[in-house]
KEDRENKE-829058 format. One record per residue: residue number from 1; residue in three letters; x, y, z of N, C-alpha, C, CB in turn. Coordinates in nm, 4 decimals, m for minus. Glycine has a CB too. Layout:
<nodes>
+-----+-----+----------+----------+----------+----------+----------+----------+----------+----------+----------+----------+----------+----------+
:   i :  aa :       nu :       nv :       nw :      cau :      cav :      caw :       cu :       cv :       cw :      cbu :      cbv :      cbw :
+-----+-----+----------+----------+----------+----------+----------+----------+----------+----------+----------+----------+----------+----------+
: NUM : ala :        X :        Y :        Z :        X :        Y :        Z :        X :        Y :        Z :        X :        Y :        Z :
...
+-----+-----+----------+----------+----------+----------+----------+----------+----------+----------+----------+----------+----------+----------+
</nodes>
This chain:
<nodes>
+-----+-----+----------+----------+----------+----------+----------+----------+----------+----------+----------+----------+----------+----------+
:   i :  aa :       nu :       nv :       nw :      cau :      cav :      caw :       cu :       cv :       cw :      cbu :      cbv :      cbw :
+-----+-----+----------+----------+----------+----------+----------+----------+----------+----------+----------+----------+----------+----------+
:   1 : met :  11.4563 :  14.3869 :  20.1977 :  11.4044 :  14.3955 :  20.0635 :  11.2871 :  14.2984 :  20.0517 :  11.5148 :  14.3648 :  19.9582 :
:   2 : leu :  11.1804 :  14.3461 :  19.9877 :  11.0617 :  14.2644 :  19.9672 :  11.0739 :  14.1910 :  19.8339 :  10.9331 :  14.3513 :  19.9711 :
:   3 : ile :  11.0568 :  14.0589 :  19.8386 :  11.0636 :  13.9785 :  19.7166 :  10.9349 :  13.8997 :  19.7020 :  11.1861 :  13.8834 :  19.7185 :
:   4 : arg :  10.8989 :  13.8696 :  19.5785 :  10.7788 :  13.7898 :  19.5529 :  10.8038 :  13.6442 :  19.5916 :  10.7368 :  13.7998 :  19.4038 :
:   5 : tyr :  10.7013 :  13.5837 :  19.6507 :  10.7051 :  13.4421 :  19.6825 :  10.7104 :  13.3620 :  19.5530 :  10.5827 :  13.4011 :  19.7680 :
:   6 : lys :  10.7894 :  13.2565 :  19.5547 :  10.7860 :  13.1582 :  19.4468 :  10.7952 :  13.0198 :  19.5109 :  10.9029 :  13.1815 :  19.3428 :
:   7 : lys :  10.7586 :  12.9204 :  19.4334 :  10.7465 :  12.7837 :  19.4847 :  10.8728 :  12.7345 :  19.5551 :  10.7126 :  12.6899 :  19.3718 :
:   8 : ser :  10.9887 :  12.7782 :  19.5097 :  11.1142 :  12.7333 :  19.5720 :  11.1279 :  12.7825 :  19.7171 :  11.2339 :  12.7823 :  19.4894 :
:   9 : phe :  11.0473 :  12.8823 :  19.7569 :  11.0498 :  12.9341 :  19.8939 :  10.9369 :  12.8761 :  19.9787 :  11.0405 :  13.0862 :  19.8928 :
:  10 : glu :  10.8704 :  12.7714 :  19.9283 :  10.7510 :  12.7207 :  19.9944 :  10.7754 :  12.6817 :  20.1410 :  10.6983 :  12.6015 :  19.9183 :
:  11 : lys :  10.8795 :  12.6067 :  20.1696 :  10.9043 :  12.5622 :  20.3076 :  10.9334 :  12.6805 :  20.3996 :  11.0216 :  12.4629 :  20.3115 :
:  12 : ile :  11.0097 :  12.7769 :  20.3513 :  11.0399 :  12.8959 :  20.4315 :  10.9115 :  12.9737 :  20.4580 :  11.1444 :  12.9861 :  20.3600 :
:  13 : ala :  10.8313 :  12.9931 :  20.3530 :  10.7056 :  13.0670 :  20.3677 :  10.6122 :  12.9957 :  20.4650 :  10.6366 :  13.0842 :  20.2311 :
:  14 : met :  10.6019 :  12.8636 :  20.4529 :  10.5156 :  12.7883 :  20.5435 :  10.5645 :  12.8001 :  20.6886 :  10.5099 :  12.6404 :  20.5010 :
:  15 : gly :  10.6946 :  12.7976 :  20.7065 :  10.7498 :  12.8142 :  20.8407 :  10.7144 :  12.9492 :  20.8998 :  10.9002 :  12.7973 :  20.8381 :
:  16 : leu :  10.7276 :  13.0545 :  20.8204 :  10.6942 :  13.1890 :  20.8687 :  10.5447 :  13.2026 :  20.8962 :  10.7383 :  13.2948 :  20.7667 :
:  17 : leu :  10.4614 :  13.1557 :  20.8037 :  10.3165 :  13.1661 :  20.8217 :  10.2672 :  13.0839 :  20.9398 :  10.2450 :  13.1219 :  20.6955 :
:  18 : ser :  10.3406 :  12.9792 :  20.9763 :  10.2992 :  12.8955 :  21.0896 :  10.3080 :  12.9699 :  21.2229 :  10.3851 :  12.7699 :  21.0956 :
:  19 : phe :  10.3787 :  13.0830 :  21.2265 :  10.3886 :  13.1618 :  21.3495 :  10.2624 :  13.2440 :  21.3760 :  10.5091 :  13.2540 :  21.3423 :
:  20 : met :  10.1731 :  13.2536 :  21.2778 :  10.0527 :  13.3343 :  21.2957 :   9.9511 :  13.2591 :  21.3816 :   9.9910 :  13.3712 :  21.1589 :
:  21 : pro :   9.8835 :  13.3295 :  21.4708 :   9.7892 :  13.2635 :  21.5619 :   9.6740 :  13.1916 :  21.4920 :   9.7328 :  13.3645 :  21.6564 :
:  22 : glu :   9.6297 :  13.2421 :  21.3765 :   9.5164 :  13.1791 :  21.3084 :   9.5525 :  13.0504 :  21.2361 :   9.4570 :  13.2750 :  21.2106 :
:  23 : val :   9.6802 :  13.0173 :  21.2292 :   9.7232 :  12.8932 :  21.1648 :   9.7358 :  12.7871 :  21.2740 :   9.8596 :  12.9121 :  21.0866 :
:  24 : ser :   9.6344 :  12.7012 :  21.2790 :   9.6277 :  12.6050 :  21.3885 :   9.6803 :  12.4667 :  21.3520 :   9.4866 :  12.5931 :  21.4356 :
:  25 : asp :   9.6885 :  12.4380 :  21.2216 :   9.7354 :  12.3052 :  21.1823 :   9.7964 :  12.3097 :  21.0422 :   9.6197 :  12.2030 :  21.1873 :
:  26 : val :   9.8584 :  12.2003 :  21.0043 :   9.9276 :  12.1919 :  20.8757 :   9.8302 :  12.2057 :  20.7587 :  10.0035 :  12.0595 :  20.8650 :
:  27 : lys :   9.7096 :  12.1516 :  20.7718 :   9.6105 :  12.1615 :  20.6640 :   9.5747 :  12.3067 :  20.6342 :   9.4841 :  12.0833 :  20.7007 :
:  28 : thr :   9.5561 :  12.3852 :  20.7393 :   9.5260 :  12.5276 :  20.7229 :   9.6404 :  12.5961 :  20.6497 :   9.5014 :  12.5951 :  20.8601 :
:  29 : leu :   9.7609 :  12.5669 :  20.6914 :   9.8807 :  12.6248 :  20.6307 :   9.8937 :  12.5843 :  20.4840 :  10.0054 :  12.5817 :  20.7082 :
:  30 : gln :   9.8719 :  12.4588 :  20.4541 :   9.8799 :  12.4118 :  20.3154 :   9.7727 :  12.4774 :  20.2288 :   9.8656 :  12.2590 :  20.3098 :
:  31 : gly :   9.6543 :  12.4944 :  20.2840 :   9.5470 :  12.5614 :  20.2110 :   9.5801 :  12.7063 :  20.1806 :   9.4185 :  12.5542 :  20.2894 :
:  32 : met :   9.6421 :  12.7714 :  20.2771 :   9.6819 :  12.9114 :  20.2595 :   9.7861 :  12.9232 :  20.1481 :   9.7379 :  12.9693 :  20.3920 :
:  33 : ile :   9.8874 :  12.8399 :  20.1512 :   9.9921 :  12.8415 :  20.0482 :   9.9320 :  12.8090 :  19.9117 :  10.1049 :  12.7407 :  20.0828 :
:  34 : lys :   9.8405 :  12.7131 :  19.9072 :   9.7760 :  12.6775 :  19.7805 :   9.6995 :  12.7971 :  19.7237 :   9.6807 :  12.5575 :  19.7999 :
:  35 : glu :   9.6313 :  12.8710 :  19.8104 :   9.5574 :  12.9899 :  19.7656 :   9.6529 :  13.0940 :  19.7077 :   9.4768 :  13.0511 :  19.8824 :
:  36 : tyr :   9.7670 :  13.1145 :  19.7716 :   9.8660 :  13.2094 :  19.7182 :   9.9229 :  13.1607 :  19.5845 :   9.9804 :  13.2302 :  19.8196 :
:  37 : asp :   9.9362 :  13.0301 :  19.5685 :   9.9867 :  12.9739 :  19.4432 :   9.8859 :  12.9861 :  19.3290 :  10.0234 :  12.8281 :  19.4631 :
:  38 : glu :   9.7587 :  12.9666 :  19.3591 :   9.6586 :  12.9509 :  19.2537 :   9.5671 :  13.0710 :  19.2306 :   9.5753 :  12.8342 :  19.2848 :
:  39 : asn :   9.5472 :  13.1534 :  19.3297 :   9.4537 :  13.2656 :  19.3160 :   9.5291 :  13.3889 :  19.2665 :   9.3822 :  13.2957 :  19.4514 :
:  40 : glu :   9.4913 :  13.4377 :  19.1506 :   9.5627 :  13.5516 :  19.0911 :   9.5457 :  13.6812 :  19.1701 :   9.5152 :  13.5733 :  18.9493 :
:  41 : asn :   9.4508 :  13.6857 :  19.2620 :   9.4301 :  13.8051 :  19.3440 :   9.5004 :  13.7984 :  19.4799 :   9.2826 :  13.8265 :  19.3651 :
:  42 : trp :   9.5634 :  13.6860 :  19.5083 :   9.6383 :  13.6710 :  19.6329 :   9.7876 :  13.6775 :  19.6003 :   9.6020 :  13.5362 :  19.7054 :
:  43 : his :   9.8612 :  13.7605 :  19.6759 :  10.0042 :  13.7778 :  19.6513 :  10.0799 :  13.7678 :  19.7831 :  10.0326 :  13.9138 :  19.5821 :
:  44 : leu :  10.1820 :  13.6851 :  19.7841 :  10.2652 :  13.6673 :  19.9027 :  10.4040 :  13.7215 :  19.8728 :  10.2718 :  13.5175 :  19.9455 :
:  45 : phe :  10.4561 :  13.7991 :  19.9674 :  10.5892 :  13.8571 :  19.9559 :  10.6704 :  13.8170 :  20.0778 :  10.5823 :  14.0117 :  19.9419 :
:  46 : leu :  10.7990 :  13.8037 :  20.0586 :  10.8904 :  13.7677 :  20.1671 :  10.9886 :  13.8815 :  20.1879 :  10.9655 :  13.6348 :  20.1363 :
:  47 : trp :  11.0267 :  13.9023 :  20.3139 :  11.1243 :  14.0059 :  20.3476 :  11.2604 :  13.9396 :  20.3627 :  11.0840 :  14.0825 :  20.4784 :
:  48 : lys :  11.3557 :  13.9857 :  20.2827 :  11.4890 :  13.9264 :  20.2848 :  11.5928 :  14.0318 :  20.3197 :  11.5218 :  13.8615 :  20.1495 :
:  49 : asp :  11.6684 :  14.0047 :  20.4229 :  11.7908 :  14.0792 :  20.4523 :  11.9007 :  13.9828 :  20.4096 :  11.8029 :  14.1243 :  20.6084 :
:  50 : glu :  11.9749 :  13.9279 :  20.5026 :  12.0669 :  13.8199 :  20.4667 :  11.9885 :  13.6903 :  20.4510 :  12.1788 :  13.8037 :  20.5735 :
:  51 : asp :  11.8895 :  13.6717 :  20.5364 :  11.8002 :  13.5561 :  20.5314 :  11.6579 :  13.6064 :  20.5101 :  11.8107 :  13.4703 :  20.6622 :
:  52 : ile :  11.5674 :  13.5158 :  20.4836 :  11.4262 :  13.5520 :  20.4740 :  11.3706 :  13.5553 :  20.6161 :  11.3458 :  13.4508 :  20.3828 :
:  53 : leu :  11.3214 :  13.6730 :  20.6566 :  11.2834 :  13.6951 :  20.7957 :  11.1346 :  13.7196 :  20.8175 :  11.3592 :  13.8102 :  20.8492 :
:  54 : gly :  11.0615 :  13.7486 :  20.7105 :  10.9202 :  13.7812 :  20.7273 :  10.8410 :  13.7531 :  20.6019 :  10.9038 :  13.9260 :  20.7664 :
:  55 : ala :  10.7082 :  13.7594 :  20.6184 :  10.6179 :  13.7392 :  20.5052 :  10.4978 :  13.8305 :  20.5226 :  10.5733 :  13.5899 :  20.4936 :
:  56 : val :  10.4482 :  13.8787 :  20.4101 :  10.3264 :  13.9595 :  20.4101 :  10.2421 :  13.9144 :  20.2919 :  10.3585 :  14.1136 :  20.4024 :
:  57 : gly :  10.1156 :  13.8865 :  20.3200 :  10.0243 :  13.8406 :  20.2168 :   9.9128 :  13.9406 :  20.1966 :   9.9672 :  13.7042 :  20.2522 :
:  58 : val :   9.8815 :  13.9668 :  20.0704 :   9.7755 :  14.0615 :  20.0377 :   9.6762 :  13.9975 :  19.9417 :   9.8342 :  14.1901 :  19.9766 :
:  59 : arg :   9.5570 :  14.0545 :  19.9415 :   9.4507 :  14.0114 :  19.8517 :   9.3976 :  14.1342 :  19.7800 :   9.3368 :  13.9371 :  19.9288 :
:  60 : ile :   9.3920 :  14.1281 :  19.6478 :   9.3377 :  14.2393 :  19.5702 :   9.1881 :  14.2187 :  19.5574 :   9.4053 :  14.2500 :  19.4297 :
:  61 : asp :   9.1139 :  14.3224 :  19.5945 :   8.9675 :  14.3183 :  19.5889 :   8.9202 :  14.4504 :  19.5290 :   8.9041 :  14.2942 :  19.7319 :
:  62 : gly :   8.9039 :  14.4522 :  19.3976 :   8.8638 :  14.5753 :  19.3290 :   8.9735 :  14.6798 :  19.3380 :   8.7334 :  14.6304 :  19.3884 :
:  63 : ala :   8.9416 :  14.7945 :  19.3974 :   9.0381 :  14.9042 :  19.4107 :   9.1167 :  14.8959 :  19.5417 :   8.9660 :  15.0386 :  19.4023 :
:  64 : lys :   9.0965 :  14.7880 :  19.6165 :   9.1633 :  14.7724 :  19.7463 :   9.2668 :  14.6610 :  19.7418 :   9.0606 :  14.7437 :  19.8564 :
:  65 : val :   9.3731 :  14.6805 :  19.8177 :   9.4687 :  14.5743 :  19.8484 :   9.4559 :  14.5520 :  19.9984 :   9.6188 :  14.6119 :  19.8051 :
:  66 : ile :   9.4133 :  14.4335 :  20.0349 :   9.3889 :  14.4019 :  20.1753 :   9.5056 :  14.3213 :  20.2296 :   9.2560 :  14.3244 :  20.1927 :
:  67 : val :   9.5724 :  14.3767 :  20.3305 :   9.6825 :  14.3060 :  20.3967 :   9.6174 :  14.2050 :  20.4904 :   9.7799 :  14.4056 :  20.4752 :
:  68 : gln :   9.6351 :  14.0777 :  20.4573 :   9.5656 :  13.9737 :  20.5332 :   9.6579 :  13.8879 :  20.6188 :   9.4903 :  13.8857 :  20.4393 :
:  69 : his :   9.7862 :  13.8866 :  20.5891 :   9.8822 :  13.8091 :  20.6684 :  10.0107 :  13.8896 :  20.6840 :   9.9114 :  13.6710 :  20.6019 :
:  70 : val :  10.0588 :  13.8973 :  20.8060 :  10.1883 :  13.9598 :  20.8347 :  10.2553 :  13.8742 :  20.9414 :  10.1725 :  14.1110 :  20.8823 :
:  71 : thr :  10.3771 :  13.8323 :  20.9140 :  10.4495 :  13.7519 :  21.0125 :  10.5996 :  13.7770 :  20.9999 :  10.4179 :  13.6012 :  20.9943 :
:  72 : val :  10.6665 :  13.7733 :  21.1134 :  10.8121 :  13.7907 :  21.1194 :  10.8670 :  13.6806 :  21.2092 :  10.8520 :  13.9344 :  21.1733 :
:  73 : asn :  10.9821 :  13.6286 :  21.1708 :  11.0508 :  13.5293 :  21.2521 :  11.0593 :  13.5823 :  21.3962 :  11.1937 :  13.4979 :  21.1943 :
:  74 : pro :  11.0157 :  13.5036 :  21.4943 :  11.0140 :  13.5521 :  21.6333 :  11.1469 :  13.6082 :  21.6824 :  10.9727 :  13.4412 :  21.7239 :
:  75 : ser :  11.2581 :  13.5551 :  21.6372 :  11.3874 :  13.6061 :  21.6851 :  11.4246 :  13.7397 :  21.6209 :  11.4970 :  13.5039 :  21.6575 :
:  76 : his :  11.3433 :  13.7884 :  21.5270 :  11.3704 :  13.9175 :  21.4623 :  11.2550 :  14.0151 :  21.4791 :  11.3987 :  13.8971 :  21.3141 :
:  77 : arg :  11.1667 :  13.9889 :  21.5728 :  11.0532 :  14.0785 :  21.5964 :  11.0985 :  14.2027 :  21.6720 :  10.9418 :  14.0059 :  21.6748 :
:  78 : asn :  11.0153 :  14.3054 :  21.6654 :  11.0403 :  14.4345 :  21.7309 :  11.1631 :  14.5046 :  21.6753 :  11.0568 :  14.4149 :  21.8804 :
:  79 : met :  11.1920 :  14.4786 :  21.5493 :  11.3043 :  14.5434 :  21.4818 :  11.2549 :  14.6270 :  21.3630 :  11.4067 :  14.4379 :  21.4343 :
:  80 : gly :  11.1229 :  14.6399 :  21.3478 :  11.0658 :  14.7211 :  21.2411 :  11.0469 :  14.6504 :  21.1084 :  11.1503 :  14.8379 :  21.2197 :
:  81 : ile :  11.0706 :  14.5201 :  21.1027 :  11.0585 :  14.4471 :  20.9759 :  10.9133 :  14.4473 :  20.9269 :  11.1092 :  14.3016 :  20.9921 :
:  82 : gly :  10.8189 :  14.4201 :  21.0138 :  10.6777 :  14.4198 :  20.9750 :  10.6344 :  14.5550 :  20.9213 :  10.5903 :  14.3810 :  21.0933 :
:  83 : lys :  10.6772 :  14.6610 :  20.9867 :  10.6415 :  14.7957 :  20.9406 :  10.7055 :  14.8262 :  20.8061 :  10.6842 :  14.9008 :  21.0437 :
:  84 : arg :  10.8291 :  14.7850 :  20.7881 :  10.8946 :  14.8079 :  20.6582 :  10.8231 :  14.7297 :  20.5480 :  11.0443 :  14.7670 :  20.6643 :
:  85 : met :  10.7793 :  14.6075 :  20.5786 :  10.7046 :  14.5296 :  20.4791 :  10.5756 :  14.6020 :  20.4416 :  10.6730 :  14.3876 :  20.5330 :
:  86 : phe :  10.5033 :  14.6516 :  20.5416 :  10.3783 :  14.7228 :  20.5144 :  10.4023 :  14.8465 :  20.4290 :  10.3100 :  14.7624 :  20.6454 :
:  87 : his :  10.5018 :  14.9253 :  20.4633 :  10.5298 :  15.0470 :  20.3859 :  10.5738 :  15.0133 :  20.2436 :  10.6379 :  15.1310 :  20.4557 :
:  88 : arg :  10.6453 :  14.9057 :  20.2258 :  10.6862 :  14.8636 :  20.0909 :  10.5648 :  14.8173 :  20.0097 :  10.7916 :  14.7499 :  20.0990 :
:  89 : ile :  10.4711 :  14.7486 :  20.0743 :  10.3459 :  14.7092 :  20.0074 :  10.2722 :  14.8344 :  19.9599 :  10.2548 :  14.6251 :  20.1034 :
:  90 : asn :  10.2689 :  14.9371 :  20.0431 :  10.2063 :  15.0639 :  20.0035 :  10.2727 :  15.1217 :  19.8790 :  10.2136 :  15.1654 :  20.1186 :
:  91 : glu :  10.4050 :  15.1130 :  19.8722 :  10.4771 :  15.1636 :  19.7546 :  10.4457 :  15.0787 :  19.6310 :  10.6295 :  15.1647 :  19.7810 :
:  92 : leu :  10.4445 :  14.9464 :  19.6465 :  10.4187 :  14.8569 :  19.5341 :  10.2774 :  14.8717 :  19.4780 :  10.4415 :  14.7139 :  19.5763 :
:  93 : phe :  10.1828 :  14.8961 :  19.5667 :  10.0424 :  14.9034 :  19.5272 :   9.9881 :  15.0450 :  19.5452 :   9.9585 :  14.8038 :  19.6086 :
:  94 : lys :  10.0663 :  15.1450 :  19.5063 :  10.0266 :  15.2843 :  19.5302 :   9.8998 :  15.3243 :  19.4562 :  10.1383 :  15.3766 :  19.4900 :
:  95 : glu :   9.8631 :  15.2531 :  19.3497 :   9.7403 :  15.2847 :  19.2766 :   9.6154 :  15.2273 :  19.3447 :   9.7500 :  15.2318 :  19.1343 :
:  96 : tyr :   9.6341 :  15.1518 :  19.4516 :   9.5240 :  15.0914 :  19.5258 :   9.5105 :  15.1560 :  19.6636 :   9.5454 :  14.9395 :  19.5397 :
:  97 : asp :   9.3968 :  15.1330 :  19.7251 :   9.3758 :  15.1697 :  19.8645 :   9.4220 :  15.0499 :  19.9476 :   9.2237 :  15.2076 :  19.8939 :
:  98 : val :   9.5364 :  15.0623 :  20.0146 :   9.5899 :  14.9524 :  20.0958 :   9.5250 :  14.9597 :  20.2338 :   9.7473 :  14.9598 :  20.1067 :
:  99 : cys :   9.4641 :  14.8489 :  20.2747 :   9.3956 :  14.8448 :  20.4034 :   9.4154 :  14.7091 :  20.4694 :   9.2458 :  14.8747 :  20.3861 :
: 100 : ser :   9.3573 :  14.6929 :  20.5859 :   9.3753 :  14.5697 :  20.6634 :   9.2492 :  14.4853 :  20.6593 :   9.4127 :  14.6017 :  20.8089 :
: 101 : asp :   9.2639 :  14.3614 :  20.7051 :   9.1462 :  14.2816 :  20.7366 :   9.1391 :  14.2751 :  20.8893 :   9.1530 :  14.1363 :  20.6708 :
: 102 : val :   9.0469 :  14.1988 :  20.9413 :   9.0278 :  14.1932 :  21.0870 :   9.1549 :  14.1462 :  21.1586 :   8.9108 :  14.0995 :  21.1217 :
: 103 : ala :   9.2232 :  14.0468 :  21.1033 :   9.3415 :  13.9896 :  21.1691 :   9.4591 :  14.0857 :  21.1746 :   9.3837 :  13.8639 :  21.0981 :
: 104 : thr :   9.4695 :  14.1764 :  21.0778 :   9.5867 :  14.2658 :  21.0716 :   9.5537 :  14.4094 :  21.1099 :   9.6460 :  14.2639 :  20.9322 :
: 105 : glu :   9.4295 :  14.4352 :  21.1478 :   9.3831 :  14.5717 :  21.1705 :   9.4669 :  14.6517 :  21.2696 :   9.2432 :  14.5681 :  21.2181 :
: 106 : ser :   9.4916 :  14.5989 :  21.3879 :   9.5649 :  14.6779 :  21.4886 :   9.7094 :  14.7018 :  21.4452 :   9.5624 :  14.6067 :  21.6256 :
: 107 : phe :   9.7701 :  14.6028 :  21.3811 :   9.9074 :  14.6197 :  21.3338 :   9.9141 :  14.7268 :  21.2246 :   9.9628 :  14.4859 :  21.2808 :
: 108 : ile :   9.8223 :  14.7231 :  21.1295 :   9.8220 :  14.8199 :  21.0197 :   9.7960 :  14.9608 :  21.0717 :   9.7164 :  14.7820 :  20.9149 :
: 109 : glu :   9.7048 :  14.9751 :  21.1674 :   9.6788 :  15.1064 :  21.2269 :   9.8064 :  15.1631 :  21.2884 :   9.5677 :  15.0967 :  21.3335 :
: 110 : lys :   9.8825 :  15.0789 :  21.3558 :  10.0086 :  15.1227 :  21.4162 :  10.1080 :  15.1647 :  21.3076 :  10.0691 :  15.0101 :  21.5036 :
: 111 : cys :  10.1150 :  15.0885 :  21.1995 :  10.2058 :  15.1213 :  21.0895 :  10.1689 :  15.2527 :  21.0229 :  10.2059 :  15.0100 :  20.9863 :
: 112 : glu :  10.0402 :  15.2759 :  21.0045 :   9.9940 :  15.3973 :  20.9382 :  10.0205 :  15.5225 :  21.0215 :   9.8462 :  15.3865 :  20.9080 :
: 113 : ser :  10.0323 :  15.5054 :  21.1516 :  10.0567 :  15.6210 :  21.2386 :  10.2040 :  15.6615 :  21.2416 :  10.0094 :  15.5905 :  21.3798 :
: 114 : glu :  10.2904 :  15.5802 :  21.1813 :  10.4334 :  15.6083 :  21.1775 :  10.4759 :  15.6333 :  21.0345 :  10.5146 :  15.4925 :  21.2388 :
: 115 : ser :  10.5658 :  15.7258 :  21.0156 :  10.6109 :  15.7567 :  20.8791 :  10.7073 :  15.6495 :  20.8308 :  10.6784 :  15.8962 :  20.8733 :
: 116 : pro :  10.7082 :  15.6212 :  20.6994 :  10.7989 :  15.5202 :  20.6448 :  10.9463 :  15.5556 :  20.6636 :  10.7705 :  15.5005 :  20.4983 :
: 117 : ser :  10.9788 :  15.6823 :  20.6656 :  11.1195 :  15.7210 :  20.6799 :  11.1774 :  15.6840 :  20.8145 :  11.1346 :  15.8683 :  20.6586 :
: 118 : ser :  11.0897 :  15.6694 :  20.9165 :  11.1396 :  15.6291 :  21.0481 :  11.1660 :  15.4794 :  21.0555 :  11.0405 :  15.6690 :  21.1563 :
: 119 : gln :  11.1354 :  15.4051 :  20.9477 :  11.1517 :  15.2609 :  20.9478 :  11.2757 :  15.2147 :  20.8740 :  11.0319 :  15.1970 :  20.8880 :
: 120 : val :  11.3592 :  15.3036 :  20.8275 :  11.4768 :  15.2658 :  20.7484 :  11.5860 :  15.2124 :  20.8352 :  11.5283 :  15.3829 :  20.6690 :
+-----+-----+----------+----------+----------+----------+----------+----------+----------+----------+----------+----------+----------+----------+
</nodes>
């Protein structure tokens, strides 16, 4: 289930986002979290089963929702969580054109080639 990020999940979110290759240090990570907290066009969501296992961050830019961050706990990768997060983002933002940025492009292309029903 996809849930909205809130401040009480900050440490969990920072831990998940730290797994992304573009996050090289704590300052970068803190800046990213601050942007999600303060920028009304940036939205961070967490994937929760029994525990919080993944995060997906999007940026609204006009008629587009740009998926800019996708991360899953390494011990739960290759289980379809990232794809389920992407498909849920598509459902949440169905009035927008959901697309990728450079960092998420290959992952999003792979998700778009698979139907959401195969990810249940």
